[in-house]
LUMTOR-198506 format. One record per residue: x, y, z of N, C-alpha, C, O, CB in turn; residue in three letters. Coordinates in pm, whole numbers, padded with zeros to 5 digits, always signed. Glycine has a CB too. Example, Ala and Ser with C-alpha at 12.3 -4.5 7.8 and 13.67 -1.06 7.14 Angstrom:
2
+01319-00569+00780+01230-00450+00780+01320-00330+00780+01424-00332+00846+01131-00447+00905ALA;+01285-00225+00708+01367-00106+00714+01290+00003+00787+01341+00114+00804+01408-00060+00572SER;
//
This chain:
267
+00083-00120+00000+00000+00000+00000+00087+00126+00000+00048+00228-00057-00094+00000+00122SER;+00203+00119+00064+00294+00235+00066+00345+00264-00074+00358+00380-00113+00412+00210+00161MET;+00374+00158-00150+00420+00175-00288+00312+00243-00372+00342+00330-00454+00458+00039-00351GLU;+00187+00202-00352+00076+00264-00425+00062+00410-00387+00039+00496-00472-00056+00188-00397ALA;+00076+00439-00257+00066+00578-00210+00172+00666-00274+00145+00780-00309+00078+00583-00057ALA;+00291+00613-00288+00400+00691-00349+00373+00718-00496+00405+00826-00548+00534+00618-00333LEU;+00313+00620-00565+00280+00641-00706+00175+00752-00720+00185+00836-00809+00228+00510-00770GLU;+00075+00750-00633-00026+00855-00635+00035+00990-00601+00001+01092-00662-00140+00822-00536PHE;+00125+00991-00505+00189+01116-00463+00270+01178-00577+00274+01300-00591+00280+01092-00343SER;+00334+01093-00657+00411+01143-00771+00321+01216-00870+00364+01309-00939+00483+01026-00842LYS;+00194+01173-00876+00097+01236-00966+00021+01348-00895-00074+01403-00950-00003+01132-01018ALA;+00064+01382-00774+00003+01489-00694-00143+01457-00658-00225+01547-00641+00009+01621-00770ASP;-00173+01328-00646-00306+01285-00603-00305+01269-00451-00218+01199-00398-00348+01151-00675VAL;-00398+01331-00379-00400+01319-00233-00412+01173-00188-00490+01096-00244-00516+01400-00174PRO;-00335+01136-00088-00343+01001-00032-00378+01011+00116-00345+01109+00183-00208+00924-00052VAL;-00446+00909+00165-00478+00908+00308-00415+00784+00371-00409+00678+00310-00632+00909+00332MET;-00367+00801+00492-00314+00690+00569-00409+00666+00685-00421+00747+00776-00167+00718+00619PHE;-00475+00551+00679-00588+00522+00767-00551+00408+00861-00572+00291+00830-00715+00486+00685PHE;-00495+00444+00977-00459+00342+01075-00583+00282+01140-00682+00353+01163-00367+00400+01181GLY;-00578+00152+01169-00694+00087+01230-00654-00008+01344-00695-00123+01345-00773+00010+01125MET;-00573+00040+01439-00543-00047+01554-00670-00074+01634-00751+00017+01655-00435+00017+01644PRO;-00688-00196+01679-00805-00232+01759-00764-00243+01905-00691-00335+01942-00869-00365+01708GLN;-00810-00150+01988-00774-00151+02130-00798-00287+02195-00910-00338+02196-00851-00044+02204PRO;-00693-00343+02250-00705-00473+02315-00659-00588+02228-00640-00699+02277-00845-00496+02356GLY;-00641-00562+02097-00599-00668+02004-00472-00625+01930-00363-00673+01961-00712-00701+01903ALA;-00487-00537+01833-00370-00491+01757-00317-00357+01808-00227-00299+01749-00405-00479+01610THR;-00374-00310+01916-00328-00188+01983-00353-00201+02131-00427-00289+02174-00400-00063+01926GLY;-00292-00115+02213-00317-00118+02357-00466-00107+02386-00540-00043+02311-00241-00004+02427PRO;-00510-00169+02495-00652-00170+02527-00703-00029+02560-00822-00002+02547-00679-00263+02644VAL;-00613+00060+02602-00653+00197+02632-00667+00276+02502-00588+00258+02409-00551+00265+02726THR;-00764+00363+02497-00786+00442+02376-00668+00532+02347-00628+00547+02231-00914+00525+02389LEU;-00611+00592+02451-00496+00681+02432-00378+00603+02374-00307+00654+02288-00456+00746+02566ALA;-00358+00480+02423-00248+00398+02373-00264+00363+02227-00167+00368+02151-00236+00272+02455GLY;-00385+00327+02186-00409+00295+02045-00399+00419+01957-00360+00409+01841-00547+00230+02029SER;-00432+00535+02012-00414+00659+01938-00265+00686+01914-00227+00738+01809-00477+00778+02014LEU;-00181+00649+02012-00036+00664+01995+00012+00576+01879+00090+00621+01795+00039+00628+02126VAL;-00034+00450+01876+00004+00358+01769-00040+00412+01634+00038+00414+01539-00057+00218+01793VAL;-00165+00456+01626-00218+00511+01500-00139+00634+01457-00106+00649+01339-00366+00546+01515ASN;-00110+00720+01551-00037+00843+01520+00101+00812+01465+00147+00875+01369-00025+00931+01646ASN;+00168+00714+01526+00301+00675+01479+00295+00619+01337+00382+00648+01255+00363+00571+01574ALA;+00193+00539+01309+00178+00481+01175+00155+00590+01070+00220+00592+00965+00062+00381+01173GLU;+00063+00680+01101+00030+00785+01005+00148+00878+00982+00181+00911+00867-00091+00866+01054VAL;+00213+00921+01090+00327+01012+01075+00445+00945+01006+00518+01009+00931+00370+01065+01212LEU;+00462+00814+01032+00568+00741+00963+00546+00739+00813+00638+00763+00735+00577+00598+01016GLY;+00423+00712+00773+00388+00713+00630+00400+00853+00572+00442+00870+00457+00244+00660+00609CYS;+00364+00953+00652+00375+01092+00607+00520+01128+00577+00549+01191+00476+00318+01187+00714LEU;+00612+01087+00665+00754+01118+00647+00807+01053+00519+00877+01117+00441+00836+01070+00769VAL;+00772+00926+00498+00817+00856+00377+00765+00926+00252+00838+00945+00155+00771+00709+00378ILE;+00639+00964+00257+00577+01033+00143+00646+01165+00114+00675+01196-00002+00428+01057+00169THR;+00673+01243+00218+00732+01376+00198+00879+01368+00157+00927+01454+00084+00718+01458+00325GLN;+00950+01266+00204+01089+01249+00162+01097+01211+00015+01190+01250-00056+01159+01142+00248LEU;+00998+01134-00030+00995+01090-00170+00936+01197-00261+00989+01224-00369+00914+00962-00183THR;+00827+01258-00216+00757+01359-00297+00727+01480-00208+00615+01492-00158+00625+01301-00359CYS;+00823+01568-00187+00803+01684-00100+00679+01764-00138+00659+01800-00254+00926+01774-00104PRO;+00596+01793-00038+00476+01872-00063+00356+01792-00108+00249+01850-00132+00505+01974-00165GLY;+00369+01660-00121+00256+01577-00165+00141+01588-00065+00165+01583+00056+00300+01429-00182ALA;+00017+01602-00113-00098+01615-00022-00129+01484+00050-00141+01379-00014-00221+01663-00099PRO;-00143+01491+00182-00169+01373+00263-00284+01401+00360-00293+01509+00417-00042+01330+00341VAL;-00371+01302+00378-00484+01312+00470-00460+01220+00589-00423+01104+00573-00618+01275+00398ILE;-00481+01273+00708-00463+01198+00832-00589+01114+00858-00699+01169+00869-00434+01293+00952TYR;-00572+00982+00869-00688+00895+00889-00682+00809+01013-00574+00785+01068-00703+00808+00772GLY;-00797+00764+01058-00805+00674+01174-00939+00602+01176-01043+00660+01145-00784+00752+01305ALA;-00933+00474+01213-01055+00396+01231-01036+00306+01352-01033+00183+01340-01088+00312+01104GLY;-01024+00367+01469-00988+00295+01592-01114+00256+01668-01171+00337+01741-00895+00381+01681ILE;-01157+00132+01650-01277+00082+01719-01237-00030+01814-01142-00104+01788-01383+00032+01617ALA;-01309-00042+01923-01278-00143+02025-01285-00285+01969-01358-00311+01874-01373-00129+02143ALA;-01209-00374+02029-01213-00516+01995-01301-00586+02098-01269-00588+02217-01068-00579+01992PHE;-01413-00642+02052-01506-00708+02142-01450-00844+02184-01438-00934+02101-01646-00724+02075ASP;-01418-00858+02311-01355-00980+02361-01450-01100+02362-01406-01215+02369-01301-00957+02500MET;-01580-01075+02356-01677-01186+02358-01695-01245+02219-01707-01367+02204-01811-01138+02412ARG;-01698-01160+02118-01721-01208+01982-01594-01215+01899-01594-01274+01791-01821-01119+01913THR;-01487-01156+01949-01360-01145+01875-01380-01068+01745-01317-01098+01643-01301-01285+01846LEU;-01469-00969+01750-01499-00886+01634-01473-00739+01668-01472-00699+01784-01646-00905+01588LYS;-01453-00661+01564-01434-00517+01579-01570-00453+01608-01668-00481+01540-01370-00455+01451ARG;-01575-00368+01709-01701-00302+01748-01707-00161+01690-01693-00062+01761-01714-00297+01903ALA;-01730-00155+01559-01728-00026+01490-01834+00072+01535-01818+00193+01519-01742-00048+01346GLY;-01944+00021+01591-02052+00111+01633-02044+00155+01777-02135+00221+01827-02183+00045+01611GLY;-01936+00120+01845-01923+00155+01986-01883+00300+02008-01834+00366+01916-01823+00066+02051GLY;-01904+00350+02129-01868+00489+02160-01718+00514+02150-01675+00628+02128-01917+00525+02298PRO;-01638+00407+02166-01493+00422+02155-01453+00471+02017-01359+00550+02001-01423+00290+02186GLU;-01526+00423+01916-01497+00464+01778-01519+00614+01760-01442+00683+01694-01584+00385+01678HIS;-01627+00662+01821-01655+00805+01813-01552+00888+01887-01508+00992+01837-01792+00833+01870GLY;-01512+00842+02005-01414+00915+02085-01278+00922+02016-01216+01028+02010-01399+00850+02223LEU;-01232+00808+01965-01101+00807+01899-01105+00884+01768-01005+00944+01727-01055+00663+01873THR;-01220+00883+01701-01234+00963+01579-01221+01111+01609-01158+01185+01534-01367+00935+01512GLY;-01282+01153+01719-01272+01294+01760-01129+01330+01794-01080+01436+01755-01364+01322+01880ALA;-01061+01241+01867-00922+01266+01906-00831+01271+01784-00742+01355+01775-00873+01158+02003ALA;-00853+01180+01689-00772+01177+01568-00790+01305+01487-00694+01358+01430-00807+01055+01482ALA;-00913+01354+01481-00940+01479+01409-00866+01595+01473-00816+01683+01404-01091+01508+01406ALA;-00858+01594+01606-00787+01702+01675-00636+01691+01654-00567+01792+01644-00820+01698+01825GLU;-00584+01568+01648-00442+01549+01618-00410+01600+01478-00310+01668+01456-00402+01400+01632LEU;-00498+01567+01383-00479+01613+01246-00478+01766+01240-00396+01826+01170-00588+01558+01154ALA;-00569+01827+01314-00575+01973+01320-00446+02030+01379-00396+02132+01332-00697+02020+01402SER;-00393+01964+01481-00268+02007+01544-00153+02006+01444-00066+02093+01446-00234+01916+01665TYR;-00152+01904+01356-00046+01894+01256-00076+01976+01130+00006+01982+01038-00025+01749+01218TYR;-00193+02039+01127-00229+02118+01009-00267+02034+00890-00243+02074+00776-00116+02208+00972GLY;-00327+01917+00916-00364+01825+00808-00515+01805+00802-00582+01814+00905-00293+01689+00827MET;-00570+01779+00684-00711+01740+00676-00726+01600+00735-00628+01525+00743-00763+01743+00528PRO;-00846+01566+00777-00866+01437+00846-00982+01358+00788-01077+01414+00734-00889+01460+00993SER;-00971+01226+00802-01082+01137+00769-01086+01026+00874-00983+00964+00902-01068+01078+00624ILE;-01201+01002+00931-01215+00896+01031-01342+00816+01003-01429+00860+00929-01218+00956+01175VAL;-01350+00699+01065-01473+00622+01057-01576+00682+01152-01542+00725+01262-01448+00474+01090GLY;-01699+00684+01109-01805+00739+01193-01940+00710+01130-01947+00674+01012-01787+00891+01212GLY;-02047+00725+01206-02180+00686+01160-02176+00540+01114-02232+00503+01011-02230+00780+01044PHE;-02107+00459+01196-02087+00317+01167-02168+00234+01266-02196+00278+01377-01936+00280+01175VAL;-02206+00113+01225-02281+00025+01314-02247-00121+01288-02211-00159+01177-02432+00047+01297SER;-02258-00202+01393-02242-00346+01377-02376-00415+01355-02381-00538+01342-02172-00406+01501THR;-02485-00339+01350-02617-00396+01322-02617-00458+01183-02551-00408+01092-02728-00287+01333ALA;-02689-00567+01168-02691-00638+01040-02795-00582+00943-02785-00598+00822-02717-00785+01062LYS;-02896-00516+01000-03002-00457+00918-03036-00319+00974-03005-00290+01090-03129-00548+00915THR;-03100-00233+00894-03142-00102+00944-03238-00119+01062-03319-00212+01063-03208-00019+00832PRO;-03229-00030+01159-03317-00039+01275-03263+00040+01392-03177+00126+01376-03337-00183+01315GLY;-03316+00010+01510-03281+00086+01630-03132+00080+01662-03071+00183+01689-03361+00036+01748ALA;-03073-00041+01658-02931-00054+01691-02846+00029+01596-02753+00097+01638-02888-00201+01685GLN;-02878+00022+01468-02801+00098+01369-02809+00247+01400-02709+00318+01389-02853+00070+01227ALA;-02927+00295+01437-02945+00438+01463-02863+00485+01582-02792+00585+01572-03092+00468+01487CYS;-02872+00414+01696-02801+00466+01814-02650+00445+01804-02573+00525+01858-02853+00399+01941TYR;-02607+00339+01735-02463+00320+01718-02404+00423+01621-02294+00473+01643-02433+00178+01668GLU;-02477+00453+01517-02428+00551+01421-02419+00690+01484-02327+00767+01456-02519+00555+01297LYS;-02515+00721+01569-02510+00850+01639-02389+00855+01731-02318+00956+01737-02640+00873+01719PHE;-02365+00745+01805-02254+00742+01901-02118+00750+01833-02026+00812+01886-02261+00616+01984ALA;-02105+00688+01716-01975+00688+01648-01955+00810+01558-01842+00841+01521-01961+00562+01566SER;-02064+00878+01523-02052+00992+01433-02056+01128+01498-01997+01224+01448-02158+00985+01333GLY;-02126+01137+01610-02142+01265+01680-02008+01327+01723-01985+01444+01692-02231+01246+01802PHE;-01919+01253+01793-01795+01315+01843-01703+01372+01735-01657+01485+01750-01718+01213+01920PRO;-01673+01298+01626-01584+01357+01526-01640+01482+01457-01565+01569+01415-01551+01255+01421PRO;-01772+01489+01446-01832+01611+01389-01799+01730+01478-01762+01836+01429-01986+01595+01374VAL;-01812+01711+01608-01787+01820+01703-01638+01854+01714-01603+01961+01762-01840+01783+01839PHE;-01551+01762+01670-01407+01790+01671-01362+01855+01541-01243+01884+01523-01328+01662+01696SER;-01455+01877+01450-01421+01943+01325-01353+01855+01224-01273+01903+01143-01335+02059+01352GLY;-01383+01725+01226-01322+01632+01130-01358+01673+00987-01472+01712+00959-01368+01487+01158CYS;-01261+01663+00896-01283+01704+00757-01379+01611+00684-01468+01657+00613-01150+01710+00683SER;-01360+01480+00702-01442+01380+00634-01471+01265+00729-01385+01225+00808-01373+01328+00505MET;-01593+01212+00721-01632+01098+00805-01691+00991+00715-01785+01017+00640-01734+01141+00917ILE;-01636+00869+00723-01678+00760+00635-01764+00660+00711-01727+00616+00820-01557+00689+00574ALA;-01879+00625+00655-01964+00526+00719-02110+00532+00678-02189+00445+00715-01956+00542+00866GLY;-02145+00633+00600-02285+00651+00561-02336+00530+00481-02275+00489+00383-02301+00779+00478ILE;-02450+00475+00526-02513+00365+00455-02458+00227+00487-02513+00126+00443-02501+00386+00310GLY;-02350+00222+00565-02284+00094+00593-02340+00026+00718-02375+00092+00816-02135+00115+00608LEU;-02347-00106+00712-02392-00188+00824-02294-00302+00846-02199-00319+00770-02535-00243+00798LEU;-02318-00381+00951-02233-00497+00982-02086-00459+00983-02002-00527+00923-02257-00610+00880ASP;-02056-00349+01052-01920-00296+01063-01854-00276+00926-01743-00322+00901-01834-00388+01149ASP;-01927-00207+00841-01874-00162+00710-01858-00275+00609-01781-00260+00514-01741-00095+00729CYS;-01929-00387+00626-01921-00495+00528-02046-00502+00440-02050-00578+00343-01900-00628+00598THR;-02148-00424+00475-02274-00426+00400-02322-00283+00374-02313-00197+00462-02383-00505+00477THR;-02372-00259+00254-02428-00128+00219-02576-00145+00188-02614-00232+00110-02353-00065+00098LEU;-02660-00062+00247-02804-00066+00222-02852+00071+00178-02823+00172+00243-02881-00113+00349ALA;-02925+00076+00068-02975+00203+00016-03062+00275+00119-03049+00395+00139-03054+00181-00113PHE;-03151+00199+00184-03240+00263+00282-03161+00318+00400-03201+00417+00461-03346+00163+00331GLU;-03049+00254+00432-02966+00303+00543-02900+00436+00506-02877+00520+00593-02859+00199+00580GLU;-02870+00454+00379-02813+00582+00335-02909+00696+00368-02868+00801+00418-02783+00580+00182ILE;-03038+00675+00342-03138+00779+00368-03156+00802+00518-03170+00915+00563-03271+00742+00305LEU;-03157+00693+00595-03170+00706+00740-03049+00779+00798-03063+00866+00883-03186+00567+00808ILE;-02931+00742+00749-02808+00806+00797-02805+00954+00762-02757+01036+00840-02685+00737+00738ASP;-02858+00988+00645-02863+01129+00605-02946+01209+00705-02914+01323+00736-02922+01144+00462ALA;-03053+01147+00755-03137+01212+00856-03059+01232+00986-03065+01338+01049-03264+01127+00882GLU;-02985+01127+01026-02904+01135+01148-02796+01242+01134-02775+01322+01225-02839+00999+01180ILE;-02729+01242+01020-02621+01339+00996-02673+01482+01002-02609+01568+01062-02556+01313+00859VAL;-02788+01506+00942-02844+01641+00944-02881+01685+01086-02869+01802+01121-02968+01649+00853LYS;-02927+01589+01166-02958+01621+01306-02831+01656+01383-02827+01753+01459-03030+01501+01374MET;-02726+01576+01362-02598+01601+01430-02540+01736+01387-02490+01811+01471-02497+01489+01399VAL;-02547+01765+01259-02495+01893+01210-02574+02010+01266-02519+02117+01292-02497+01897+01057PHE;-02705+01989+01286-02785+02098+01345-02743+02122+01489-02735+02237+01532-02936+02065+01338ARG;-02717+02016+01562-02671+02032+01701-02535+02102+01702-02511+02191+01784-02661+01894+01772ILE;-02447+02061+01611-02313+02121+01604-02319+02269+01567-02231+02347+01603-02226+02046+01503ALA;-02424+02306+01494-02441+02446+01453-02461+02536+01574-02424+02653+01573-02560+02460+01357GLN;-02521+02480+01679-02541+02557+01801-02652+02660+01791-02734+02656+01699-02414+02625+01839GLY;-02653+02752+01886-02754+02859+01890-02686+02992+01863-02604+03038+01942-02829+02861+02027ILE;-02721+03052+01753-02664+03182+01717-02737+03293+01794-02860+03296+01798-02674+03207+01563GLU;-02661+03382+01853-02721+03491+01931-02682+03625+01871-02565+03664+01874-02677+03483+02079VAL;-02780+03695+01816-02760+03830+01763-02895+03901+01766-02994+03845+01813-02700+03827+01617ASN;-02900+04021+01715-03025+04098+01719-03138+04026+01645-03252+04026+01690-03005+04236+01658ASP;-03103+03963+01533-03205+03894+01454-03261+03774+01528-03382+03754+01533-03147+03851+01320ASN;-03172+03692+01586-03220+03570+01651-03286+03596+01787-03376+03522+01826-03105+03474+01669THR;-03243+03699+01856-03309+03734+01983-03452+03782+01959-03539+03764+02044-03229+03842+02058LEU;-03473+03843+01843-03609+03878+01797-03689+03962+01895-03810+03943+01909-03686+03754+01767ALA;-03625+04054+01963-03695+04135+02064-03805+04221+02002-03912+04237+02060-03595+04224+02137LEU;-03777+04276+01882-03878+04360+01818-04001+04280+01779-04114+04329+01787-03819+04429+01694ASP;-03980+04154+01735-04093+04069+01696-04172+04028+01820-04295+04021+01816-04043+03944+01620ILE;-04102+04001+01928-04169+03964+02054-04259+04077+02101-04373+04054+02144-04065+03929+02164ILE;-04208+04201+02092-04289+04317+02133-04409+04334+02041-04520+04366+02086-04203+04446+02132ARG;-04386+04312+01913-04493+04329+01814-04607+04229+01837-04724+04266+01836-04437+04313+01672LYS;-04573+04103+01858-04674+03999+01876-04744+04013+02011-04866+04002+02020-04610+03859+01864VAL;-04666+04037+02114-04723+04060+02246-04776+03934+02313-04778+03827+02252-04833+04159+02236GLY;-04819+03946+02439-04870+03832+02515-04991+03768+02448-05082+03837+02402-04908+03876+02657PRO;-04991+03634+02442-05107+03563+02389-05109+03550+02238-05195+03481+02184-05230+03629+02433GLY;-05017+03617+02169-05016+03610+02023-04936+03490+01973-04887+03410+02052-04959+03738+01964GLY;-04923+03479+01840-04840+03372+01784-04754+03428+01672-04780+03538+01621-04928+03254+01732ASN;-04654+03354+01634-04553+03401+01539-04564+03334+01402-04474+03346+01319-04415+03378+01596PHE;-04674+03264+01379-04689+03187+01256-04686+03273+01130-04624+03235+01031-04818+03110+01260LEU;-04749+03387+01133-04761+03470+01013-04653+03577+01002-04656+03660+00911-04896+03537+01011ALA;-04558+03575+01093-04453+03677+01091-04348+03650+00982-04310+03535+00961-04385+03685+01229GLU;-04303+03754+00916-04200+03742+00813-04070+03686+00873-03997+03612+00808-04173+03879+00747LYS;-04045+03722+00996-03926+03675+01067-03925+03521+01076-03819+03459+01065-03921+03736+01209HIS;-04042+03462+01094-04054+03316+01101-04016+03253+00968-03940+03156+00963-04196+03274+01141THR;-04069+03307+00860-04041+03255+00726-03893+03269+00691-03834+03178+00632-04126+03328+00622LEU;-03834+03380+00727-03694+03406+00693-03595+03317+00768-03487+03288+00718-03662+03551+00720GLN;-03633+03275+00888-03538+03203+00973-03569+03056+00997-03489+02984+01056-03530+03272+01104ASN;-03684+03011+00953-03730+02875+00984-03629+02767+00944-03586+02688+01028-03861+02848+00915LEU;-03591+02764+00818-03505+02655+00770-03362+02666+00822-03292+02566+00832-03503+02655+00618ARG;-03321+02784+00855-03186+02800+00910-03181+02758+01057-03080+02706+01104-03140+02946+00896ARG;-03290+02781+01129-03293+02753+01273-03343+02612+01307-03301+02553+01406-03379+02854+01342GLU;-03433+02559+01224-03497+02432+01258-03450+02318+01168-03428+02337+01049-03648+02446+01247HIS;-03436+02200+01227-03410+02077+01151-03541+02034+01087-03640+02009+01156-03351+01964+01242PHE;-03542+02024+00954-03662+01982+00881-03642+01839+00835-03566+01816+00740-03692+02078+00759ILE;-03706+01740+00897-03683+01600+00861-03747+01560+00730-03844+01621+00684-03735+01510+00970PRO;-03692+01456+00669-03749+01400+00546-03810+01263+00571-03898+01219+00498-03642+01391+00437GLU;-03762+01194+00675-03814+01061+00707-03887+01057+00841-03986+00987+00857-03701+00960+00707LEU;-03837+01132+00937-03894+01131+01072-04043+01166+01069-04083+01267+01011-03819+01229+01162THR;-04125+01083+01132-04270+01105+01134-04309+01181+01260-04293+01131+01371-04348+00970+01126ASP;-04359+01303+01242-04397+01387+01356-04549+01409+01365-04595+01494+01441-04328+01521+01345ARG;-04623+01331+01288-04769+01346+01293-04825+01282+01420-04752+01222+01498-04834+01283+01168ARG;-04956+01298+01438-05022+01235+01553-05025+01083+01533-05010+01034+01421-05166+01291+01572SER;-05045+01010+01642-05053+00864+01634-05167+00822+01541-05153+00728+01463-05073+00803+01774PHE;-05280+00893+01551-05397+00860+01469-05367+00878+01320-05404+00794+01238-05517+00947+01509GLU;-05299+00988+01287-05264+01014+01146-05165+00910+01095-05173+00867+00980-05206+01155+01130ALA;-05073+00870+01180-04973+00770+01143-05039+00635+01114-05006+00569+01015-04868+00755+01254TRP;-05132+00593+01201-05204+00467+01183-05288+00471+01055-05292+00374+00979-05294+00437+01305ILE;-05355+00583+01033-05440+00598+00914-05360+00584+00786-05412+00539+00683-05512+00733+00917LYS;-05233+00624+00792-05146+00618+00674-05071+00485+00663-04980+00471+00581-05046+00733+00678ASP;-05109+00388+00746-05047+00256+00735-04954+00219+00848-04907+00105+00854-04974+00247+00609GLY;-04926+00312+00939-04839+00282+01052-04700+00234+01011-04646+00140+01070-04903+00178+01138GLY;-04643+00298+00911-04512+00255+00859-04399+00296+00953-04396+00409+01004-04487+00314+00719LYS;-04307+00204+00976-04191+00239+01058-04085+00307+00971-04101+00320+00850-04133+00113+01126ASP;-03978+00350+01034-03874+00427+00966-03813+00351+00850-03792+00408+00743-03765+00465+01065LEU;-03784+00223+00870-03719+00143+00766-03809+00128+00644-03763+00140+00530-03681+00004+00821VAL;-03938+00103+00667-04032+00089+00555-04043+00219+00478-04047+00218+00355-04170+00045+00606LYS;-04049+00330+00548-04057+00460+00482-03931+00485+00398-03940+00538+00287-04075+00572+00586MET;-03816+00447+00452-03690+00466+00379-03687+00379+00253-03642+00424+00148-03570+00433+00469ALA;-03735+00255+00265-03737+00165+00149-03826+00220+00038-03792+00213-00080-03785+00025+00190LYS;-03941+00274+00077-04033+00331-00022-03970+00451-00092-03987+00469-00212-04165+00372+00045GLU;-03899+00532-00015-03834+00649-00074-03722+00608-00169-03700+00672-00272-03780+00741+00035LYS;-03651+00501-00134-03545+00449-00221-03603+00410-00357-03546+00442-00461-03475+00326-00155VAL;-03717+00341-00355-03781+00299-00480-03817+00418-00567-03798+00416-00689-03906+00217-00450LYS;-03869+00523-00504-03906+00644-00579-03783+00708-00642-03786+00748-00758-03978+00746-00486VAL;-03675+00718-00564-03552+00779-00615-03497+00700-00732-03458+00758-00834-03446+00789-00502ILE;-03493+00567-00719-03438+00482-00825-03523+00488-00952-03471+00479-01063-03426+00338-00777LEU;-03654+00503-00934-03744+00510-01050-03732+00643-01123-03740+00648-01246-03888+00488-01006GLN;-03713+00750-01048-03712+00884-01107-03574+00930-01151-03561+01013-01242-03767+00982-01009LYS;-03469+00877-01088-03335+00927-01116-03284+00875-01250-03293+00756-01281-03238+00886-01005HIS;-03231+00965-01329-03171+00929-01457-03023+00965-01454-02986+01081-01437-03244+01001-01576HIS;-02940+00863-01472-02795+00884-01467-02750+00959-01591-02781+00919-01704-02720+00749-01456VAL;-02678+01067-01570-02626+01144-01682-02506+01071-01741-02409+01044-01670-02586+01288-01638GLN;-02510+01037-01870-02398+00963-01930-02271+01047-01937-02277+01170-01947-02436+00915-02071PRO;-02158+00980-01931-02030+01051-01945-02016+01104-02086-02070+01048-02181-01912+00957-01910LEU;-01943+01212-02100-01915+01265-02233-01836+01162-02313-01759+01084-02256-01837+01400-02225GLU;-01855+01161-02443-01793+01059-02528-01641+01059-02515-01578+00953-02516-01831+01081-02673LYS;-01582+01177-02504-01437+01185-02491-01390+01121-02361-01287+01054-02357-01390+01332-02497GLU;-01468+01143-02256-01434+01084-02126-01446+00932-02132-01361+00860-02078-01525+01141-02015ALA;-01552+00882-02197-01570+00738-02212-01453+00676-02289-01403+00570-02252-01702+00707-02284GLN;-01412+00744-02395-01301+00695-02477-01172+00689-02397-01096+00592-02405-01283+00784-02601LYS;-01147+00794-02319-01024+00801-02241-01022+00691-02133-00918+00630-02109-01010+00939-02175GLU;-01136+00668-02070-01145+00564-01967-01118+00426-02028-01047+00345-01969-01284+00566-01899ILE;-01175+00400-02145-01153+00272-02213-01005+00253-02247-00951+00143-02234-01237+00262-02341LYS;-00940+00360-02290-00797+00353-02322-00714+00322-02197-00619+00244-02203-00750+00484-02385ASN;-00752+00384-02086-00681+00360-01960-00696+00214-01916-00600+00151-01871-00733+00455-01848ILE;-00819+00161-01930-00844+00021-01892-00765-00075-01980-00706-00171-01931-00994-00011-01902ILE;-00763-00048-02112-00687-00134-02204-00539-00135-02170-00475-00240-02170-00707-00087-02349LYS;-00486-00017-02140-00344-00007-02105-00315-00082-01976-00214-00151-01964-00302+00140-02092LYS;-00406-00068-01879-00388-00136-01750-00392-00288-01767-00315-00360-01704-00496-00092-01650ALA;-00483-00335-01854-00493-00480-01879-00365-00533-01942-00320-00642-01907-00612-00510-01969GLU;-00306-00458-02035-00180-00498-02098-00067-00502-01996+00015-00594-01996-00145-00403-02213LYS;-00064-00401-01910+00040-00395-01807+00029-00512-01710+00130-00567-01666+00032-00262-01730ASP;-00095-00549-01677-00115-00661-01585-00069-00793-01647-00009-00876-01579-00262-00671-01545LEU;-00099-00811-01775-00057-00932-01846+00095-00940-01852+00155-01045-01832-00117-00937-01989VAL;+00157-00825-01880+00304-00819-01889+00367-00848-01754+00473-00912-01745+00350-00682-01939ALA;+00301-00800-01648+00354-00821-01512+00346-00969-01472+00386-01005-01361+00276-00734-01410TYR;
//
């Protein structure tokens, strides 16, 4: 993989070094200890890259999830993954590098409650640490399975997390003292221009989350989150039309593939 990274670096293509020590197995059981191992791996690769190709763009990566001693499996959806992702993002920031970590990951085998709470736990911390990129959207079974409906559910989770990270802005507009005086006691703000201007910026507007009454939900079939996501996937796939590549691009790609096939045969 280092040889491949150097070839990309020669072409000025950004490369990422994504350490994945598992605390308790391939790294110290302590999160700090495994972060040390990951940091050494990434910085070691960075030095080799820069000595070979000075100035080559490099991304600091980490996917440090706990090793489950009962199942002997990586626990990608655990809170440890979120914590180490946040720490790795801060280390990358310290070194002045962009970062990519695993997050919004789950060990659940199918979309559902476990997937939702694990993805929140593993994705929330790195967002708050200012991570440049987070990988895990749509993935299940610790990144071995991709589900279209999970992509939509994860998008909902991500938007919620980003809204929390946005925080509460405090200024003359958001304090809205003039509007409060105008409406007065007992009034409402539904028809105010201020509401229209600030609604989408201030409020999370869900696409899947059902906020209707129980009666309305039952009348509409009582669909759970996964069923709603599956139905939306079908609509997207039916309506979406893939834009074809330009003919010149298609020709160039075919030429690259032919050359690669010849090189592989020669090798």
